[in-house]
C-alpha positions in Angstrom: -18.2 71.3 105.4 -15.2 73.4 104.9 -13.7 73.4 101.5 -10.1 74.4 101.2 -9.0 73.6 97.8 -5.9 75.3 96.5 -5.1 75.7 92.9 -1.7 76.7 91.5 -1.9 79.1 88.6 0.3 78.4 85.7 2.6 81.4 85.4 4.3 82.0 82.1 7.9 83.2 82.1 10.2 84.8 79.7 12.8 82.6 78.0 15.9 83.8 79.8 19.1 82.2 81.1 18.6 80.7 84.5 21.0 83.0 86.2 19.1 86.0 84.8 15.8 84.7 86.0 17.2 84.2 89.4 18.4 87.8 89.5 15.5 89.6 87.9 12.3 87.6 88.9 11.2 86.9 92.5 10.3 83.2 93.1 6.6 82.5 93.1 5.5 81.9 96.7 3.1 79.0 97.3 0.8 79.8 100.1 0.1 77.3 102.9 -3.5 77.0 101.7 -2.3 75.9 98.3 -0.1 73.2 99.8 -2.9 71.6 101.8 -4.3 68.2 101.0 -7.9 67.4 102.0 -9.3 64.2 103.5 -13.1 64.0 103.8 -13.9 61.7 106.7 -17.4 60.5 107.4 -17.5 58.7 110.7 -20.3 56.8 112.5 -21.6 58.1 115.8 -21.6 55.2 118.3 -22.3 57.2 121.5 -22.1 60.7 122.9 -18.4 60.0 123.2 -17.8 59.6 119.4 -17.8 63.2 118.2 -15.8 64.9 121.0 -13.1 62.2 120.6 -12.9 62.4 116.9 -13.0 66.3 116.9 -10.0 66.3 119.2 -8.2 63.6 117.3 -8.5 65.6 114.0 -7.3 68.8 115.7 -4.2 67.1 117.0 -3.5 65.5 113.6 -3.9 68.8 111.8 -1.5 70.5 114.2 1.1 67.8 113.6 0.4 67.8 109.8 -0.4 71.4 108.7 -0.3 70.4 105.1 -3.3 68.1 105.5 -6.9 69.2 106.3 -9.4 66.6 107.6 -13.0 67.5 106.9 -14.8 65.5 109.6 -18.5 64.7 109.7 -19.8 62.5 112.4 -23.3 61.0 111.8 -25.7 58.8 113.6 -26.2 55.4 112.1 -29.8 56.3 111.3 -28.7 58.9 108.8 -25.2 57.7 107.9 -26.3 55.7 104.8 -28.2 58.7 103.4 -25.2 61.1 103.9 -22.6 59.0 102.1 -25.1 57.9 99.4 -25.8 61.5 98.6 -22.1 62.3 98.5 -21.5 59.4 96.1 -24.4 60.5 93.9 -22.9 63.9 93.5 -19.5 62.4 92.6 -18.0 63.7 95.8 -17.6 60.5 97.9 -15.8 60.7 101.2 -12.1 59.8 101.2 -12.7 57.7 104.3 -16.0 56.2 105.6 -16.8 54.1 108.7 -19.6 51.7 107.7 -20.7 48.1 108.1 -20.7 47.1 104.5 -18.3 47.3 101.6 -18.7 44.5 99.0 -21.2 46.3 96.8 -18.9 49.3 96.6 -16.0 46.9 95.7 -18.1 45.4 92.9 -18.9 48.9 91.6 -15.2 49.6 91.4 -15.3 52.8 93.4 -13.0 51.8 96.4 -9.3 52.2 96.7 -7.1 49.1 97.4 -6.0 49.9 100.9 -3.0 47.6 100.4 -1.6 50.4 98.4 -2.3 53.0 101.1 -1.7 51.6 104.6 1.7 51.4 106.1 3.3 48.0 106.6 3.3 48.6 110.4 -0.4 49.2 110.5 -1.1 46.1 108.5 1.1 44.0 110.7 -0.8 44.9 113.9 -4.3 44.2 112.6 -5.9 40.8 113.4 -5.4 38.6 110.3 -8.9 37.0 110.5 -10.6 40.4 110.4 -8.4 41.6 107.6 -9.3 38.5 105.6 -13.0 39.3 105.8 -12.3 42.7 104.3 -10.4 41.3 101.4 -11.9 40.1 98.1 -9.6 38.5 95.4 -6.5 39.8 97.1 -7.7 43.4 97.2 -8.0 45.0 100.6 -11.2 46.9 100.1 -11.7 47.7 103.7 -10.0 47.7 107.1 -11.5 46.5 110.4 -12.3 49.5 112.5 -13.9 48.1 115.6 -15.4 44.8 116.6 -18.0 43.5 119.1 -19.3 40.2 120.3 -23.0 39.8 121.2 -24.3 38.4 124.5 -27.5 38.2 126.5 -27.5 41.0 129.1 -30.0 41.0 132.0 -31.1 42.9 135.1 -30.0 40.9 138.1 -32.6 42.4 140.4 -35.5 41.4 138.1 -34.0 37.9 137.8 -33.8 37.6 141.6 -37.4 38.8 142.0 -38.6 36.3 139.4 -36.6 33.5 140.9 -34.3 33.0 138.0 -30.9 31.8 139.2 -29.0 31.9 135.8 -29.4 33.4 132.4 -31.1 31.2 129.8 -29.0 29.2 127.4 -31.8 27.7 125.3 -34.9 29.0 123.6 -37.1 27.0 126.0 -35.4 28.5 129.0 -35.6 32.0 127.4 -39.4 31.6 126.9 -39.9 30.4 130.5 -37.7 33.1 132.0 -39.4 35.8 130.0 -42.8 34.6 131.3 -41.5 34.6 134.9 -40.4 38.2 134.6 -43.7 39.2 133.0 -45.6 37.6 135.9 -43.9 39.8 138.4 -45.9 42.7 136.9 -42.8 44.9 137.0 -41.1 44.5 133.7 -41.2 43.1 130.2 -39.5 39.8 129.7 -37.3 39.9 126.6 -36.2 42.9 124.5 -36.9 41.9 120.9 -35.3 44.3 118.4 -36.8 44.1 114.9 -36.2 47.8 114.1 -34.4 49.1 111.0 -31.3 49.3 113.2 -31.1 45.7 114.4 -33.4 43.3 112.7 -30.5 41.8 110.7 -28.8 41.2 114.0 -31.7 39.4 115.7 -32.4 37.4 112.6 -28.7 36.3 112.8 -28.9 35.3 116.4 -31.8 33.0 115.8 -30.8 31.8 112.4 -27.3 30.7 113.6 -28.9 29.6 116.9 -31.1 27.1 115.0 -28.2 25.7 113.0 -29.0 27.9 110.0 -27.5 31.1 108.8 -27.5 33.5 105.8 -25.3 31.6 103.4 -23.7 28.1 102.9 -21.2 27.1 100.3 -21.7 30.4 98.5 -25.5 30.1 98.3 -28.2 31.9 100.2 -30.1 29.7 102.7 -32.4 32.4 104.1 -35.6 30.3 103.9 -34.0 27.1 105.3 -36.1 25.2 107.9 -33.9 26.2 110.8 -34.2 29.9 109.9 -38.0 29.6 109.6 -38.1 28.0 113.0 -36.0 30.8 114.5 -38.3 33.6 113.2 -41.4 31.6 114.2 -40.0 31.4 117.7 -39.5 35.2 117.9 -43.1 35.7 116.7 -44.4 33.3 119.3 -42.6 35.3 122.1 -44.2 38.4 120.8 -47.7 36.9 120.5 -47.4 35.6 124.0 -46.6 39.0 125.4 -43.1 38.0 126.5 -41.3 40.7 124.6 -41.3 44.5 124.9 -44.5 45.8 123.3 -43.0 47.6 120.3 -40.2 45.5 118.8 -40.2 47.3 115.5 -40.2 50.8 117.1 -38.0 50.8 120.2 -34.3 50.8 119.1 -31.5 49.0 121.0 -30.2 52.1 122.8 -33.7 52.8 124.2 -34.2 49.1 125.2 -30.9 49.2 127.1 -32.2 52.3 129.0 -35.5 50.5 129.7 -33.5 47.6 131.1 -31.3 50.0 133.2 -34.5 51.6 134.5 -35.8 48.2 135.7 -38.6 47.8 133.2 -37.0 45.1 131.0 -35.5 41.8 132.1 -33.1 40.9 129.3 -31.9 41.7 125.8 -29.1 40.7 123.4 -26.6 43.5 122.8 -22.9 44.0 122.1 -20.1 44.0 124.7 -20.2 47.8 124.7 -23.2 47.3 127.0 -20.8 47.0 129.9 -19.4 50.5 129.3 -22.4 52.4 128.0 -25.3 51.3 130.2 -23.6 51.4 133.7 -22.3 54.9 132.8 -26.0 56.0 132.6 -27.3 53.7 135.3 -24.4 53.4 137.9 -26.6 51.5 140.4 -27.6 48.9 137.9 -26.8 45.3 138.8 -26.4 43.5 135.6 -25.1 40.2 134.3 -24.3 38.6 131.0 -24.7 35.2 129.4 -24.6 33.5 126.0 -27.0 34.0 123.2 -29.7 31.3 123.7 -29.9 28.6 121.1 -32.4 26.0 120.0 -32.3 22.9 122.2 -29.7 20.5 121.0 -27.6 23.1 119.2 -24.1 23.9 120.3 -23.4 27.3 121.9 -23.0 30.1 119.4 -20.9 33.2 119.3 -21.8 36.1 117.0 -19.5 38.9 116.2 -19.7 42.2 114.3 -17.0 44.3 112.8 -17.4 47.8 111.4 -15.0 48.7 108.7 -13.2 51.7 107.2 -13.3 52.1 103.4 -11.6 54.6 101.1 -13.4 55.8 98.0 -11.6 56.8 94.8 -11.8 60.6 94.4 -10.3 63.2 92.1 -7.9 64.2 94.9 -7.0 60.8 96.5 -3.6 61.3 98.1 -2.2 57.9 99.3 0.5 59.5 101.5 -1.9 61.8 103.3 -4.4 58.9 103.9 -1.6 56.7 105.2 -0.5 59.3 107.7 -4.0 59.8 109.0 -4.7 56.1 109.3 -1.5 55.6 111.2 -2.6 58.4 113.6 -6.2 57.0 113.9 -4.9 53.6 114.8 -2.0 54.8 116.8 -1.9 52.7 120.0 -2.6 55.5 122.4 -5.4 57.0 120.3 -7.0 53.7 119.4 -6.9 52.4 122.9 -8.7 55.6 124.2 -11.4 55.2 121.5 -12.1 51.5 122.2 -12.2 52.1 126.0 -14.6 55.1 125.6 -17.0 53.2 123.4 -16.6 49.7 124.9 -15.4 48.0 121.7 -13.0 45.1 121.1 -9.8 46.4 119.5 -8.9 45.1 116.0 -5.2 45.6 116.5 -3.1 43.1 118.3 -1.0 45.8 120.0 -4.0 47.4 121.8 -5.9 44.1 122.2 -2.9 42.4 123.8 -2.3 45.2 126.2 -5.9 45.4 127.3 -6.3 41.6 127.5 -3.3 41.3 129.8 -5.0 43.3 132.5 -8.7 42.5 131.8 -10.1 39.0 131.9 -13.3 40.2 130.2 -11.3 41.6 127.3 -9.3 38.4 127.0 -12.6 36.4 126.9 -14.0 38.8 124.3 -11.0 38.4 122.0 -11.1 34.7 122.3 -14.8 34.7 121.4 -14.1 37.0 118.5 -11.7 34.5 117.0 -14.4 31.8 116.7 -17.5 34.0 116.1 -20.0 33.9 113.2 -20.4 37.1 111.2 -22.6 38.7 108.6 -21.8 37.8 105.0 -20.1 41.1 104.4 -18.0 39.8 101.5 -21.2 39.2 99.5 -22.0 42.2 97.2 -25.8 41.7 97.6 -25.6 41.8 101.4 -26.4 45.5 101.7 -29.5 45.1 99.6 -30.6 42.0 101.4 -30.1 43.7 104.8 -32.1 46.7 103.6 -34.9 44.5 102.4 -35.0 42.5 105.7 -35.7 45.7 107.5 -39.2 45.7 106.0 -40.1 42.3 107.4 -40.6 43.1 111.1 -44.1 44.6 111.1 -45.3 42.3 108.4 -44.4 39.2 110.4 -45.3 40.3 113.8 -48.8 41.6 112.8 -49.7 38.6 110.6 -49.4 40.2 107.2 -46.9 37.5 106.3 -46.1 34.2 107.9 -42.4 33.7 108.9 -42.0 31.2 106.1 -43.5 33.5 103.4 -41.4 36.4 104.6 -38.2 34.4 104.4 -39.2 32.9 101.0 -39.6 36.4 99.7 -36.2 37.5 101.1 -34.6 34.3 99.7 -35.9 35.1 96.2 -34.7 38.7 96.5 -31.3 37.6 97.6 -30.9 35.2 94.7 -32.1 37.7 92.1 -29.8 40.4 93.5 -26.8 38.1 93.5 -27.5 37.1 89.9 -27.2 40.7 88.7 
């Protein structure tokens, strides 16, 4: 990354009357380089659209603000954690980071209070329920950056060939429909994602879908009976050959391509599916339905928000950060980004505009308002999520029963929270 750090030399001067100094000594010129402030921005790569958009946005910002340099690094989610962790370990954290966790940073005392940085106008236009999830003890440790809701997406042609009229709404229907697709001999039934990328998401779908979850009343409930039943159901789908063959290897983006290519019947993904997949497979006939839940449980909506955090650095400049955040969330810029990536806006100005002309966006925003989320305000969540990523192979290939696996994760979560 570029490093443009200017340093002003301390220049001694003779003790002379001011008028004499003005006449005899030329003023010390401060170069443009020395005036510049630096913002290190580490951003997540969501698609091939991410880097070109952010590169252009940074160039425009720097043209309008020549006294501020933005050092941008766009990284795939697979390597993002390693990049910012390395920067923090070297005591050179990013000024801004797009991530999906923040509470453990807040507990460590290394984040800026964004209440002291963001402009009143920016704060007013962000959805209050999302802002609240990024606040602990009155301190705004993070800002919502983008949001998604999760749904079941399916290949209509495969459903028609299998004689399936509607997407499944319950676990029993999901199991039957996956079997019907398998029997066509043309595709896998259900895309099960227990990779490092998405295992926490699929656990959430089937935890909440059983009436369980991650936490209740401030306590971990990972090994609750409903959660065990949900993970047991996923293993049964795999054992019966009703999922794709490599749930712990094939990541979500690859599964979406397999569905687009007609080799997978259905999967659970974010609402960005509607933008990303048809762009690559323009002839794909697809549909969407709710996340299936256990028989007798009410319909469930699951949402995800990624956040923007600001680390304390030796050069933190609140004014420069505020200017850049205003530009990043500027209605025109932010609308373009959300449309490119297929996200739900986190600002009411852009959300309201898009919802007025798009029934699907209006529905997504309504769903987001009642969605369940990850427990991102819990400092142990990052460690729990990382540990859950080691469970997939162990459970699917019989090294651990679903109950034993969740018992171990429960103990880890309790121990971690107690520290």
